mmCIF file as gemmi writes it, N, C-alpha and C atoms, coordinates in Angstrom:
data_model
loop_
_atom_site.group_PDB
_atom_site.id
_atom_site.type_symbol
_atom_site.label_atom_id
_atom_site.label_alt_id
_atom_site.label_comp_id
_atom_site.label_asym_id
_atom_site.label_entity_id
_atom_site.label_seq_id
_atom_site.pdbx_PDB_ins_code
_atom_site.Cartn_x
_atom_site.Cartn_y
_atom_site.Cartn_z
_atom_site.occupancy
_atom_site.B_iso_or_equiv
_atom_site.pdbx_formal_charge
_atom_site.auth_seq_id
_atom_site.auth_asym_id
_atom_site.pdbx_PDB_model_num
ATOM 1 N N . MET Axp A 1 ? 17.213 12.244 35.603 1 0 ? 1 A 1
ATOM 2 C CA . MET Axp A 1 ? 15.954 12.482 34.927 1 0 ? 1 A 1
ATOM 3 C C . MET Axp A 1 ? 14.873 12.442 35.885 1 0 ? 1 A 1
ATOM 4 N N . SER Axp A 2 ? 13.979 13.408 35.816 1 0 ? 2 A 1
ATOM 5 C CA . SER Axp A 2 ? 12.862 13.448 36.742 1 0 ? 2 A 1
ATOM 6 C C . SER Axp A 2 ? 11.866 12.362 36.524 1 0 ? 2 A 1
ATOM 7 N N . GLN Axp A 3 ? 11.145 12.014 37.562 1 0 ? 3 A 1
ATOM 8 C CA . GLN Axp A 3 ? 10.168 10.936 37.484 1 0 ? 3 A 1
ATOM 9 C C . GLN Axp A 3 ? 9.02 11.268 36.489 1 0 ? 3 A 1
ATOM 10 N N . GLN Axp A 4 ? 8.639 12.568 36.424 1 0 ? 4 A 1
ATOM 11 C CA . GLN Axp A 4 ? 7.547 12.938 35.577 1 0 ? 4 A 1
ATOM 12 C C . GLN Axp A 4 ? 7.992 12.854 34.136 1 0 ? 4 A 1
ATOM 13 N N . LEU Axp A 5 ? 9.231 13.21 33.832 1 0 ? 5 A 1
ATOM 14 C CA . LEU Axp A 5 ? 9.749 13.077 32.488 1 0 ? 5 A 1
ATOM 15 C C . LEU Axp A 5 ? 9.812 11.595 32.035 1 0 ? 5 A 1
ATOM 16 N N . MET Axp A 6 ? 10.256 10.724 32.906 1 0 ? 6 A 1
ATOM 17 C CA . MET Axp A 6 ? 10.243 9.274 32.658 1 0 ? 6 A 1
ATOM 18 C C . MET Axp A 6 ? 8.851 8.746 32.377 1 0 ? 6 A 1
ATOM 19 N N . ILE Axp A 7 ? 7.909 9.11 33.136 1 0 ? 7 A 1
ATOM 20 C CA . ILE Axp A 7 ? 6.52 8.661 32.933 1 0 ? 7 A 1
ATOM 21 C C . ILE Axp A 7 ? 5.996 9.158 31.6 1 0 ? 7 A 1
ATOM 22 N N . SER Axp A 8 ? 6.243 10.464 31.299 1 0 ? 8 A 1
ATOM 23 C CA . SER Axp A 8 ? 5.801 10.993 30.026 1 0 ? 8 A 1
ATOM 24 C C . SER Axp A 8 ? 6.42 10.311 28.84 1 0 ? 8 A 1
ATOM 25 N N . SER Axp A 9 ? 7.692 10.031 28.961 1 0 ? 9 A 1
ATOM 26 C CA . SER Axp A 9 ? 8.39 9.335 27.853 1 0 ? 9 A 1
ATOM 27 C C . SER Axp A 9 ? 7.873 7.885 27.666 1 0 ? 9 A 1
ATOM 28 N N . ALA Axp A 10 ? 7.594 7.241 28.788 1 0 ? 10 A 1
ATOM 29 C CA . ALA Axp A 10 ? 7.084 5.858 28.685 1 0 ? 10 A 1
ATOM 30 C C . ALA Axp A 10 ? 5.673 5.908 28.091 1 0 ? 10 A 1
ATOM 31 N N . LEU Axp A 11 ? 4.844 6.834 28.42 1 0 ? 11 A 1
ATOM 32 C CA . LEU Axp A 11 ? 3.528 6.922 27.954 1 0 ? 11 A 1
ATOM 33 C C . LEU Axp A 11 ? 3.522 7.217 26.458 1 0 ? 11 A 1
ATOM 34 N N . ALA Axp A 12 ? 4.413 8.104 26.015 1 0 ? 12 A 1
ATOM 35 C CA . ALA Axp A 12 ? 4.513 8.438 24.596 1 0 ? 12 A 1
ATOM 36 C C . ALA Axp A 12 ? 4.972 7.199 23.801 1 0 ? 12 A 1
ATOM 37 N N . ALA Axp A 13 ? 5.869 6.362 24.348 1 0 ? 13 A 1
ATOM 38 C CA . ALA Axp A 13 ? 6.322 5.207 23.638 1 0 ? 13 A 1
ATOM 39 C C . ALA Axp A 13 ? 5.221 4.157 23.454 1 0 ? 13 A 1
ATOM 40 N N . VAL Axp A 14 ? 4.453 4.009 24.539 1 0 ? 14 A 1
ATOM 41 C CA . VAL Axp A 14 ? 3.325 3.089 24.484 1 0 ? 14 A 1
ATOM 42 C C . VAL Axp A 14 ? 2.268 3.572 23.481 1 0 ? 14 A 1
ATOM 43 N N . LEU Axp A 15 ? 1.959 4.805 23.448 1 0 ? 15 A 1
ATOM 44 C CA . LEU Axp A 15 ? 1.011 5.335 22.439 1 0 ? 15 A 1
ATOM 45 C C . LEU Axp A 15 ? 1.531 5.157 21.025 1 0 ? 15 A 1
ATOM 46 N N . ALA Axp A 16 ? 2.817 5.455 20.807 1 0 ? 16 A 1
ATOM 47 C CA . ALA Axp A 16 ? 3.406 5.267 19.462 1 0 ? 16 A 1
ATOM 48 C C . ALA Axp A 16 ? 3.358 3.796 19.047 1 0 ? 16 A 1
ATOM 49 N N . LEU Axp A 17 ? 3.62 2.874 19.886 1 0 ? 17 A 1
ATOM 50 C CA . LEU Axp A 17 ? 3.512 1.448 19.523 1 0 ? 17 A 1
ATOM 51 C C . LEU Axp A 17 ? 2.127 1.069 19.201 1 0 ? 17 A 1
ATOM 52 N N . GLY Axp A 18 ? 1.179 1.579 19.974 1 0 ? 18 A 1
ATOM 53 C CA . GLY Axp A 18 ? -0.268 1.279 19.676 1 0 ? 18 A 1
ATOM 54 C C . GLY Axp A 18 ? -0.689 1.791 18.303 1 0 ? 18 A 1
ATOM 55 N N . MET Axp A 19 ? -0.214 2.951 17.915 1 0 ? 19 A 1
ATOM 56 C CA . MET Axp A 19 ? -0.552 3.465 16.559 1 0 ? 19 A 1
ATOM 57 C C . MET Axp A 19 ? 0.104 2.662 15.477 1 0 ? 19 A 1
ATOM 58 N N . ALA Axp A 20 ? 1.332 2.292 15.701 1 0 ? 20 A 1
ATOM 59 C CA . ALA Axp A 20 ? 2.051 1.494 14.687 1 0 ? 20 A 1
ATOM 60 C C . ALA Axp A 20 ? 1.375 0.127 14.463 1 0 ? 20 A 1
ATOM 61 N N . SER Axp A 21 ? 0.967 -0.548 15.569 1 0 ? 21 A 1
ATOM 62 C CA . SER Axp A 21 ? 0.374 -1.846 15.402 1 0 ? 21 A 1
ATOM 63 C C . SER Axp A 21 ? -1.015 -1.77 14.76 1 0 ? 21 A 1
ATOM 64 N N . GLY Axp A 22 ? -1.665 -0.698 15.009 1 0 ? 22 A 1
ATOM 65 C CA . GLY Axp A 22 ? -2.978 -0.447 14.362 1 0 ? 22 A 1
ATOM 66 C C . GLY Axp A 22 ? -2.874 -0.34 12.859 1 0 ? 22 A 1
ATOM 67 N N . ALA Axp A 23 ? -1.838 0.337 12.353 1 0 ? 23 A 1
ATOM 68 C CA . ALA Axp A 23 ? -1.611 0.548 10.925 1 0 ? 23 A 1
ATOM 69 C C . ALA Axp A 23 ? -1.263 -0.781 10.318 1 0 ? 23 A 1
ATOM 70 N N . SER Axp A 24 ? -0.47 -1.626 10.961 1 0 ? 24 A 1
ATOM 71 C CA . SER Axp A 24 ? -0.083 -2.881 10.328 1 0 ? 24 A 1
ATOM 72 C C . SER Axp A 24 ? -1.269 -3.832 10.295 1 0 ? 24 A 1
ATOM 73 N N . ALA Axp A 25 ? -2.153 -3.776 11.274 1 0 ? 25 A 1
ATOM 74 C CA . ALA Axp A 25 ? -3.339 -4.58 11.255 1 0 ? 25 A 1
ATOM 75 C C . ALA Axp A 25 ? -4.265 -4.188 10.106 1 0 ? 25 A 1
ATOM 76 N N . GLN Axp A 26 ? -4.311 -2.933 9.843 1 0 ? 26 A 1
ATOM 77 C CA . GLN Axp A 26 ? -5.147 -2.399 8.754 1 0 ? 26 A 1
ATOM 78 C C . GLN Axp A 26 ? -4.516 -2.832 7.433 1 0 ? 26 A 1
ATOM 79 N N . ASP Axp A 27 ? -3.181 -2.795 7.301 1 0 ? 27 A 1
ATOM 80 C CA . ASP Axp A 27 ? -2.594 -3.219 6.048 1 0 ? 27 A 1
ATOM 81 C C . ASP Axp A 27 ? -2.811 -4.711 5.767 1 0 ? 27 A 1
ATOM 82 N N . LYS Axp A 28 ? -2.832 -5.503 6.862 1 0 ? 28 A 1
ATOM 83 C CA . LYS Axp A 28 ? -3.146 -6.944 6.624 1 0 ? 28 A 1
ATOM 84 C C . LYS Axp A 28 ? -4.487 -7.218 6.071 1 0 ? 28 A 1
ATOM 85 N N . ALA Axp A 29 ? -5.407 -6.317 6.293 1 0 ? 29 A 1
ATOM 86 C CA . ALA Axp A 29 ? -6.748 -6.478 5.686 1 0 ? 29 A 1
ATOM 87 C C . ALA Axp A 29 ? -6.876 -6.027 4.269 1 0 ? 29 A 1
ATOM 88 N N . LYS Axp A 30 ? -5.734 -5.608 3.656 1 0 ? 30 A 1
ATOM 89 C CA . LYS Axp A 30 ? -5.76 -5.086 2.328 1 0 ? 30 A 1
ATOM 90 C C . LYS Axp A 30 ? -4.677 -5.897 1.518 1 0 ? 30 A 1
ATOM 91 N N . GLU Axp A 31 ? -4.784 -5.787 0.162 1 0 ? 31 A 1
ATOM 92 C CA . GLU Axp A 31 ? -3.802 -6.38 -0.706 1 0 ? 31 A 1
ATOM 93 C C . GLU Axp A 31 ? -3.555 -5.429 -1.89 1 0 ? 31 A 1
ATOM 94 N N . LYS Axp A 32 ? -2.417 -5.6 -2.521 1 0 ? 32 A 1
ATOM 95 C CA . LYS Axp A 32 ? -2.115 -4.833 -3.721 1 0 ? 32 A 1
ATOM 96 C C . LYS Axp A 32 ? -2.845 -5.487 -4.863 1 0 ? 32 A 1
ATOM 97 N N . CYS Axp A 33 ? -3.523 -4.668 -5.685 1 0 ? 33 A 1
ATOM 98 C CA . CYS Axp A 33 ? -4.265 -5.139 -6.812 1 0 ? 33 A 1
ATOM 99 C C . CYS Axp A 33 ? -3.767 -4.373 -8.024 1 0 ? 33 A 1
ATOM 100 N N . PHE Axp A 34 ? -3.148 -5.102 -8.957 1 0 ? 34 A 1
ATOM 101 C CA . PHE Axp A 34 ? -2.503 -4.508 -10.093 1 0 ? 34 A 1
ATOM 102 C C . PHE Axp A 34 ? -3.464 -4.424 -11.28 1 0 ? 34 A 1
ATOM 103 N N . GLY Axp A 35 ? -3.323 -3.4 -12.099 1 0 ? 35 A 1
ATOM 104 C CA . GLY Axp A 35 ? -4.084 -3.286 -13.305 1 0 ? 35 A 1
ATOM 105 C C . GLY Axp A 35 ? -5.455 -2.633 -13.138 1 0 ? 35 A 1
ATOM 106 N N . ILE Axp A 36 ? -5.733 -2.009 -11.993 1 0 ? 36 A 1
ATOM 107 C CA . ILE Axp A 36 ? -7.05 -1.423 -11.807 1 0 ? 36 A 1
ATOM 108 C C . ILE Axp A 36 ? -6.995 0.069 -11.568 1 0 ? 36 A 1
ATOM 109 N N . ALA Axp A 37 ? -5.768 0.624 -11.339 1 0 ? 37 A 1
ATOM 110 C CA . ALA Axp A 37 ? -5.636 2.04 -11.002 1 0 ? 37 A 1
ATOM 111 C C . ALA Axp A 37 ? -5.935 2.909 -12.212 1 0 ? 37 A 1
ATOM 112 N N . LYS Axp A 38 ? -6.667 3.944 -12.012 1 0 ? 38 A 1
ATOM 113 C CA . LYS Axp A 38 ? -6.918 4.96 -13.076 1 0 ? 38 A 1
ATOM 114 C C . LYS Axp A 38 ? -5.715 5.909 -13.072 1 0 ? 38 A 1
ATOM 115 N N . ALA Axp A 39 ? -5.552 6.605 -14.206 1 0 ? 39 A 1
ATOM 116 C CA . ALA Axp A 39 ? -4.416 7.579 -14.333 1 0 ? 39 A 1
ATOM 117 C C . ALA Axp A 39 ? -4.366 8.524 -13.129 1 0 ? 39 A 1
ATOM 118 N N . GLY Axp A 40 ? -3.231 8.615 -12.528 1 0 ? 40 A 1
ATOM 119 C CA . GLY Axp A 40 ? -3.033 9.5 -11.401 1 0 ? 40 A 1
ATOM 120 C C . GLY Axp A 40 ? -3.618 9.089 -10.061 1 0 ? 40 A 1
ATOM 121 N N . GLN Axp A 41 ? -4.095 7.795 -9.995 1 0 ? 41 A 1
ATOM 122 C CA . GLN Axp A 41 ? -4.714 7.286 -8.809 1 0 ? 41 A 1
ATOM 123 C C . GLN Axp A 41 ? -4.071 6.032 -8.248 1 0 ? 41 A 1
ATOM 124 N N . ASN Axp A 42 ? -2.864 5.754 -8.683 1 0 ? 42 A 1
ATOM 125 C CA . ASN Axp A 42 ? -2.142 4.567 -8.121 1 0 ? 42 A 1
ATOM 126 C C . ASN Axp A 42 ? -1.698 4.869 -6.661 1 0 ? 42 A 1
ATOM 127 N N . ASP Axp A 43 ? -1.401 3.801 -5.927 1 0 ? 43 A 1
ATOM 128 C CA . ASP Axp A 43 ? -1.02 4.021 -4.531 1 0 ? 43 A 1
ATOM 129 C C . ASP Axp A 43 ? 0.435 4.157 -4.27 1 0 ? 43 A 1
ATOM 130 N N . CYS Axp A 44 ? 1.308 3.672 -5.091 1 0 ? 44 A 1
ATOM 131 C CA . CYS Axp A 44 ? 2.746 3.792 -4.901 1 0 ? 44 A 1
ATOM 132 C C . CYS Axp A 44 ? 3.523 3.376 -6.123 1 0 ? 44 A 1
ATOM 133 N N . ALA Axp A 45 ? 4.846 3.03 -5.993 1 0 ? 45 A 1
ATOM 134 C CA . ALA Axp A 45 ? 5.703 2.764 -7.121 1 0 ? 45 A 1
ATOM 135 C C . ALA Axp A 45 ? 5.085 1.638 -7.928 1 0 ? 45 A 1
ATOM 136 N N . ASN Axp A 46 ? 5.444 1.721 -9.238 1 0 ? 46 A 1
ATOM 137 C CA . ASN Axp A 46 ? 5.008 0.685 -10.211 1 0 ? 46 A 1
ATOM 138 C C . ASN Axp A 46 ? 6.005 -0.412 -10.335 1 0 ? 46 A 1
ATOM 139 N N . LEU Axp A 47 ? 5.631 -1.493 -10.999 1 0 ? 47 A 1
ATOM 140 C CA . LEU Axp A 47 ? 6.499 -2.641 -11.201 1 0 ? 47 A 1
ATOM 141 C C . LEU Axp A 47 ? 7.729 -2.367 -12.023 1 0 ? 47 A 1
ATOM 142 N N . SER Axp A 48 ? 7.575 -1.519 -12.999 1 0 ? 48 A 1
ATOM 143 C CA . SER Axp A 48 ? 8.683 -1.225 -13.992 1 0 ? 48 A 1
ATOM 144 C C . SER Axp A 48 ? 9.747 -0.316 -13.394 1 0 ? 48 A 1
ATOM 145 N N . GLY Axp A 49 ? 9.397 0.375 -12.239 1 0 ? 49 A 1
ATOM 146 C CA . GLY Axp A 49 ? 10.392 1.304 -11.625 1 0 ? 49 A 1
ATOM 147 C C . GLY Axp A 49 ? 10.494 2.624 -12.289 1 0 ? 49 A 1
ATOM 148 N N . SER Axp A 50 ? 9.57 2.986 -13.185 1 0 ? 50 A 1
ATOM 149 C CA . SER Axp A 50 ? 9.603 4.28 -13.836 1 0 ? 50 A 1
ATOM 150 C C . SER Axp A 50 ? 9.193 5.397 -12.967 1 0 ? 50 A 1
ATOM 151 N N . HIS Axp A 51 ? 8.518 5.103 -11.797 1 0 ? 51 A 1
ATOM 152 C CA . HIS Axp A 51 ? 8.252 6.116 -10.816 1 0 ? 51 A 1
ATOM 153 C C . HIS Axp A 51 ? 8.136 5.473 -9.448 1 0 ? 51 A 1
ATOM 154 N N . SER Axp A 52 ? 8.241 6.249 -8.388 1 0 ? 52 A 1
ATOM 155 C CA . SER Axp A 52 ? 8.217 5.648 -7.069 1 0 ? 52 A 1
ATOM 156 C C . SER Axp A 52 ? 7.238 6.268 -6.12 1 0 ? 52 A 1
ATOM 157 N N . CYS Axp A 53 ? 6.221 6.98 -6.682 1 0 ? 53 A 1
ATOM 158 C CA . CYS Axp A 53 ? 5.276 7.643 -5.806 1 0 ? 53 A 1
ATOM 159 C C . CYS Axp A 53 ? 3.837 7.459 -6.248 1 0 ? 53 A 1
ATOM 160 N N . ALA Axp A 54 ? 2.949 7.69 -5.291 1 0 ? 54 A 1
ATOM 161 C CA . ALA Axp A 54 ? 1.529 7.561 -5.558 1 0 ? 54 A 1
ATOM 162 C C . ALA Axp A 54 ? 1.068 8.693 -6.498 1 0 ? 54 A 1
ATOM 163 N N . GLY Axp A 55 ? 0.05 8.426 -7.269 1 0 ? 55 A 1
ATOM 164 C CA . GLY Axp A 55 ? -0.508 9.445 -8.118 1 0 ? 55 A 1
ATOM 165 C C . GLY Axp A 55 ? 0.264 9.726 -9.432 1 0 ? 55 A 1
ATOM 166 N N . GLN Axp A 56 ? 1.163 8.849 -9.824 1 0 ? 56 A 1
ATOM 167 C CA . GLN Axp A 56 ? 1.89 9.117 -11.001 1 0 ? 56 A 1
ATOM 168 C C . GLN Axp A 56 ? 1.629 8.135 -12.177 1 0 ? 56 A 1
ATOM 169 N N . ALA Axp A 57 ? 0.555 7.362 -12.028 1 0 ? 57 A 1
ATOM 170 C CA . ALA Axp A 57 ? 0.194 6.464 -13.192 1 0 ? 57 A 1
ATOM 171 C C . ALA Axp A 57 ? -0.181 7.314 -14.389 1 0 ? 57 A 1
ATOM 172 N N . LYS Axp A 58 ? 0.375 7.005 -15.51 1 0 ? 58 A 1
ATOM 173 C CA . LYS Axp A 58 ? 0.063 7.829 -16.754 1 0 ? 58 A 1
ATOM 174 C C . LYS Axp A 58 ? -1.19 7.4 -17.467 1 0 ? 58 A 1
ATOM 175 N N . GLY Axp A 59 ? -1.638 6.167 -17.334 1 0 ? 59 A 1
ATOM 176 C CA . GLY Axp A 59 ? -2.843 5.68 -18.009 1 0 ? 59 A 1
ATOM 177 C C . GLY Axp A 59 ? -3.759 4.885 -17.133 1 0 ? 59 A 1
ATOM 178 N N . ASP Axp A 60 ? -4.913 4.633 -17.561 1 0 ? 60 A 1
ATOM 179 C CA . ASP Axp A 60 ? -5.878 3.726 -16.865 1 0 ? 60 A 1
ATOM 180 C C . ASP Axp A 60 ? -5.501 2.288 -16.971 1 0 ? 60 A 1
ATOM 181 N N . ASN Axp A 61 ? -5.643 1.541 -15.883 1 0 ? 61 A 1
ATOM 182 C CA . ASN Axp A 61 ? -5.592 0.09 -15.83 1 0 ? 61 A 1
ATOM 183 C C . ASN Axp A 61 ? -4.275 -0.508 -16.413 1 0 ? 61 A 1
ATOM 184 N N . GLU Axp A 62 ? -3.183 0.182 -16.24 1 0 ? 62 A 1
ATOM 185 C CA . GLU Axp A 62 ? -1.849 -0.295 -16.628 1 0 ? 62 A 1
ATOM 186 C C . GLU Axp A 62 ? -1.454 -1.419 -15.749 1 0 ? 62 A 1
ATOM 187 N N . PRO Axp A 63 ? -0.983 -2.568 -16.265 1 0 ? 63 A 1
ATOM 188 C CA . PRO Axp A 63 ? -0.674 -3.759 -15.447 1 0 ? 63 A 1
ATOM 189 C C . PRO Axp A 63 ? 0.319 -3.545 -14.329 1 0 ? 63 A 1
ATOM 190 N N . GLY Axp A 64 ? 1.282 -2.609 -14.506 1 0 ? 64 A 1
ATOM 191 C CA . GLY Axp A 64 ? 2.309 -2.364 -13.517 1 0 ? 64 A 1
ATOM 192 C C . GLY Axp A 64 ? 1.819 -1.413 -12.368 1 0 ? 64 A 1
ATOM 193 N N . GLU Axp A 65 ? 0.763 -0.794 -12.515 1 0 ? 65 A 1
ATOM 194 C CA . GLU Axp A 65 ? 0.257 0.099 -11.481 1 0 ? 65 A 1
ATOM 195 C C . GLU Axp A 65 ? -0.708 -0.63 -10.572 1 0 ? 65 A 1
ATOM 196 N N . TRP Axp A 66 ? -0.742 -0.218 -9.246 1 0 ? 66 A 1
ATOM 197 C CA . TRP Axp A 66 ? -1.585 -0.862 -8.315 1 0 ? 66 A 1
ATOM 198 C C . TRP Axp A 66 ? -2.233 0.033 -7.336 1 0 ? 66 A 1
ATOM 199 N N . LYS Axp A 67 ? -3.231 -0.512 -6.696 1 0 ? 67 A 1
ATOM 200 C CA . LYS Axp A 67 ? -3.964 0.196 -5.545 1 0 ? 67 A 1
ATOM 201 C C . LYS Axp A 67 ? -4.199 -0.863 -4.446 1 0 ? 67 A 1
ATOM 202 N N . PHE Axp A 68 ? -4.228 -0.372 -3.243 1 0 ? 68 A 1
ATOM 203 C CA . PHE Axp A 68 ? -4.642 -1.238 -2.106 1 0 ? 68 A 1
ATOM 204 C C . PHE Axp A 68 ? -6.126 -1.428 -2.111 1 0 ? 68 A 1
ATOM 205 N N . VAL Axp A 69 ? -6.601 -2.663 -2.062 1 0 ? 69 A 1
ATOM 206 C CA . VAL Axp A 69 ? -8.026 -2.929 -1.984 1 0 ? 69 A 1
ATOM 207 C C . VAL Axp A 69 ? -8.309 -3.921 -0.844 1 0 ? 69 A 1
ATOM 208 N N . PRO Axp A 70 ? -9.493 -3.998 -0.275 1 0 ? 70 A 1
ATOM 209 C CA . PRO Axp A 70 ? -9.837 -4.993 0.676 1 0 ? 70 A 1
ATOM 210 C C . PRO Axp A 70 ? -9.42 -6.363 0.25 1 0 ? 70 A 1
ATOM 211 N N . LYS Axp A 71 ? -8.788 -7.153 1.14 1 0 ? 71 A 1
ATOM 212 C CA . LYS Axp A 71 ? -8.324 -8.505 0.792 1 0 ? 71 A 1
ATOM 213 C C . LYS Axp A 71 ? -9.502 -9.328 0.222 1 0 ? 71 A 1
ATOM 214 N N . GLY Axp A 72 ? -9.249 -10.018 -0.846 1 0 ? 72 A 1
ATOM 215 C CA . GLY Axp A 72 ? -10.227 -10.871 -1.453 1 0 ? 72 A 1
ATOM 216 C C . GLY Axp A 72 ? -11.083 -10.22 -2.503 1 0 ? 72 A 1
ATOM 217 N N . THR Axp A 73 ? -10.895 -8.895 -2.758 1 0 ? 73 A 1
ATOM 218 C CA . THR Axp A 73 ? -11.783 -8.204 -3.749 1 0 ? 73 A 1
ATOM 219 C C . THR Axp A 73 ? -11.089 -7.969 -5.046 1 0 ? 73 A 1
ATOM 220 N N . CYS Axp A 74 ? -9.757 -8.188 -5.165 1 0 ? 74 A 1
ATOM 221 C CA . CYS Axp A 74 ? -9.019 -7.823 -6.384 1 0 ? 74 A 1
ATOM 222 C C . CYS Axp A 74 ? -9.619 -8.515 -7.631 1 0 ? 74 A 1
ATOM 223 N N . LYS Axp A 75 ? -9.764 -9.819 -7.531 1 0 ? 75 A 1
ATOM 224 C CA . LYS Axp A 75 ? -10.233 -10.563 -8.697 1 0 ? 75 A 1
ATOM 225 C C . LYS Axp A 75 ? -11.638 -10.126 -9.11 1 0 ? 75 A 1
ATOM 226 N N . ASP Axp A 76 ? -12.452 -9.761 -8.195 1 0 ? 76 A 1
ATOM 227 C CA . ASP Axp A 76 ? -13.771 -9.211 -8.558 1 0 ? 76 A 1
ATOM 228 C C . ASP Axp A 76 ? -13.654 -7.912 -9.359 1 0 ? 76 A 1
ATOM 229 N N . MET Axp A 77 ? -12.624 -7.153 -9.206 1 0 ? 77 A 1
ATOM 230 C CA . MET Axp A 77 ? -12.413 -5.934 -9.88 1 0 ? 77 A 1
ATOM 231 C C . MET Axp A 77 ? -11.647 -6.132 -11.182 1 0 ? 77 A 1
ATOM 232 N N . LYS Axp A 78 ? -11.429 -7.403 -11.547 1 0 ? 78 A 1
ATOM 233 C CA . LYS Axp A 78 ? -10.637 -7.745 -12.725 1 0 ? 78 A 1
ATOM 234 C C . LYS Axp A 78 ? -9.141 -7.378 -12.599 1 0 ? 78 A 1
ATOM 235 N N . GLY Axp A 79 ? -8.642 -7.41 -11.337 1 0 ? 79 A 1
ATOM 236 C CA . GLY Axp A 79 ? -7.249 -7.063 -11.064 1 0 ? 79 A 1
ATOM 237 C C . GLY Axp A 79 ? -6.39 -8.295 -11.085 1 0 ? 79 A 1
ATOM 238 N N . MET Axp A 80 ? -5.092 -8.06 -10.887 1 0 ? 80 A 1
ATOM 239 C CA . MET Axp A 80 ? -4.078 -9.163 -10.934 1 0 ? 80 A 1
ATOM 240 C C . MET Axp A 80 ? -3.178 -9.091 -9.733 1 0 ? 80 A 1
ATOM 241 N N . THR Axp A 81 ? -2.501 -10.203 -9.447 1 0 ? 81 A 1
ATOM 242 C CA . THR Axp A 81 ? -1.436 -10.297 -8.444 1 0 ? 81 A 1
ATOM 243 C C . THR Axp A 81 ? -0.232 -9.675 -9.095 1 0 ? 81 A 1
ATOM 244 N N . ALA Axp A 82 ? 0.801 -9.495 -8.297 1 0 ? 82 A 1
ATOM 245 C CA . ALA Axp A 82 ? 2.086 -8.974 -8.757 1 0 ? 82 A 1
ATOM 246 C C . ALA Axp A 82 ? 2.693 -9.886 -9.842 1 0 ? 82 A 1
ATOM 247 N N . ASP Axp A 83 ? 2.583 -11.184 -9.634 1 0 ? 83 A 1
ATOM 248 C CA . ASP Axp A 83 ? 3.165 -12.152 -10.624 1 0 ? 83 A 1
ATOM 249 C C . ASP Axp A 83 ? 2.405 -12.134 -11.915 1 0 ? 83 A 1
ATOM 250 N N . GLU Axp A 84 ? 1.051 -12.06 -11.82 1 0 ? 84 A 1
ATOM 251 C CA . GLU Axp A 84 ? 0.197 -12.005 -13.03 1 0 ? 84 A 1
ATOM 252 C C . GLU Axp A 84 ? 0.528 -10.707 -13.821 1 0 ? 84 A 1
ATOM 253 N N . ALA Axp A 85 ? 0.742 -9.573 -13.047 1 0 ? 85 A 1
ATOM 254 C CA . ALA Axp A 85 ? 0.987 -8.282 -13.698 1 0 ? 85 A 1
ATOM 255 C C . ALA Axp A 85 ? 2.418 -8.344 -14.346 1 0 ? 85 A 1
ATOM 256 N N . LYS Axp A 86 ? 3.396 -8.98 -13.778 1 0 ? 86 A 1
ATOM 257 C CA . LYS Axp A 86 ? 4.714 -9.058 -14.409 1 0 ? 86 A 1
ATOM 258 C C . LYS Axp A 86 ? 4.562 -9.847 -15.69 1 0 ? 86 A 1
ATOM 259 N N . MET Axp A 87 ? 3.797 -10.931 -15.723 1 0 ? 87 A 1
ATOM 260 C CA . MET Axp A 87 ? 3.643 -11.718 -16.949 1 0 ? 87 A 1
ATOM 261 C C . MET Axp A 87 ? 2.881 -10.854 -17.991 1 0 ? 87 A 1
ATOM 262 N N . ALA Axp A 88 ? 1.86 -10.12 -17.614 1 0 ? 88 A 1
ATOM 263 C CA . ALA Axp A 88 ? 1.143 -9.248 -18.548 1 0 ? 88 A 1
ATOM 264 C C . ALA Axp A 88 ? 2.089 -8.156 -19.121 1 0 ? 88 A 1
ATOM 265 N N . MET Axp A 89 ? 3.003 -7.655 -18.402 1 0 ? 89 A 1
ATOM 266 C CA . MET Axp A 89 ? 3.926 -6.633 -18.813 1 0 ? 89 A 1
ATOM 267 C C . MET Axp A 89 ? 4.86 -7.165 -19.867 1 0 ? 89 A 1
ATOM 268 N N . LYS Axp A 90 ? 5.197 -8.506 -19.762 1 0 ? 90 A 1
ATOM 269 C CA . LYS Axp A 90 ? 6.117 -9.104 -20.752 1 0 ? 90 A 1
ATOM 270 C C . LYS Axp A 90 ? 5.504 -9.265 -22.083 1 0 ? 90 A 1
ATOM 271 N N . LYS Axp A 91 ? 4.192 -9.303 -22.235 1 0 ? 91 A 1
ATOM 272 C CA . LYS Axp A 91 ? 3.531 -9.582 -23.455 1 0 ? 91 A 1
ATOM 273 C C . LYS Axp A 91 ? 3.637 -8.367 -24.38 1 0 ? 91 A 1
């Protein structure tokens, strides 16, 4: 393997690791907030397992649907934790 190819590969690996660690740091500053997503504006799969993708919420503020919000702001938006949402869904 040529020296230039080895250097290029090493540089690409370092850059990829830097991007991955930046994304995880950003995720740590956010939390899942249940019960605040508007129809079609959820961030990912719901608690009931009826869908597994973003943008598939059928109604507004359903307890099983969630959005990422800045950490510490969920309660201010009248949102719930996952455990609270599970309890709300049982009612």
